C-alpha positions as CSV (number, residue, x, y, z in Angstrom):
1,X,-1.6,13.3,-49.2
2,X,0.5,14.0,-52.3
3,X,3.2,16.5,-52.1
4,X,1.6,18.8,-54.6
5,X,-1.6,18.9,-52.6
6,X,0.4,19.4,-49.4
7,X,2.1,22.4,-50.9
8,X,-1.2,23.9,-52.1
9,X,-2.7,23.5,-48.6
10,X,0.3,25.1,-46.9
11,X,0.3,28.0,-49.3
12,X,-3.4,28.5,-48.9
13,X,-3.4,28.3,-45.1
14,X,-3.1,32.0,-44.6
15,X,-6.2,32.7,-46.6
16,X,-8.2,30.3,-44.5
17,X,-6.9,31.6,-41.2
18,X,-7.4,35.2,-42.3
19,X,-10.9,34.6,-43.4
20,X,-11.8,32.8,-40.2
21,X,-10.3,35.6,-38.0
22,X,-12.0,38.3,-40.0
23,X,-15.3,36.5,-39.9
24,X,-15.0,35.9,-36.2
25,X,-14.4,39.6,-35.6
26,X,-17.1,40.8,-37.9
27,X,-19.7,38.3,-36.9
28,X,-19.0,38.8,-33.2
29,X,-19.6,42.5,-33.6
30,X,-22.8,41.8,-35.5
31,X,-24.1,39.4,-32.9
32,X,-23.4,41.9,-30.2
33,X,-25.7,44.3,-31.9
34,X,-28.4,41.7,-31.9
35,X,-28.4,40.7,-35.6
36,X,-28.1,36.9,-35.4
37,X,-29.7,35.9,-38.8
38,X,-27.3,34.1,-41.0
39,X,-25.3,32.4,-38.2
40,X,-25.2,28.6,-38.2
41,X,-26.9,27.3,-35.1
42,X,-26.6,30.8,-33.7
43,X,-22.9,30.3,-33.3
44,X,-20.3,32.9,-34.3
45,X,-17.4,30.5,-33.9
46,X,-19.1,27.7,-36.0
47,X,-19.9,30.1,-38.8
48,X,-16.4,31.6,-38.8
49,X,-14.7,28.2,-38.8
50,X,-16.9,27.1,-41.7
51,X,-16.2,30.3,-43.6
52,X,-12.4,29.8,-43.1
53,X,-12.6,26.1,-44.2
54,X,-14.6,27.1,-47.3
55,X,-12.0,29.8,-48.2
56,X,-9.2,27.3,-47.7
57,X,-10.8,24.7,-49.9
58,X,-11.5,27.2,-52.7
59,X,-8.0,28.6,-52.5
60,X,-6.5,25.1,-52.7
61,X,-8.7,24.2,-55.7
62,X,-7.7,27.4,-57.5
63,X,-4.0,26.8,-56.8
64,X,-4.2,23.2,-58.1
65,X,-6.0,24.3,-61.2
66,X,-3.3,26.9,-61.9
67,X,-5.3,30.1,-61.5
68,X,-2.8,31.4,-59.0
């Protein structure tokens, strides 16, 4: 991994973790109320991890392109 990519990943890690935790909380409450549509394989954890990974990836791409 190049040093520029490594720096971008480290700077974007908070966005990925925050998105995952927020999704975990929100989707957990939603599933508790019985609304399970939109969950991957019916799993709150899997859906939240995927959302966090996607947010991390987008953030890294935006940092590397110079948007922020």
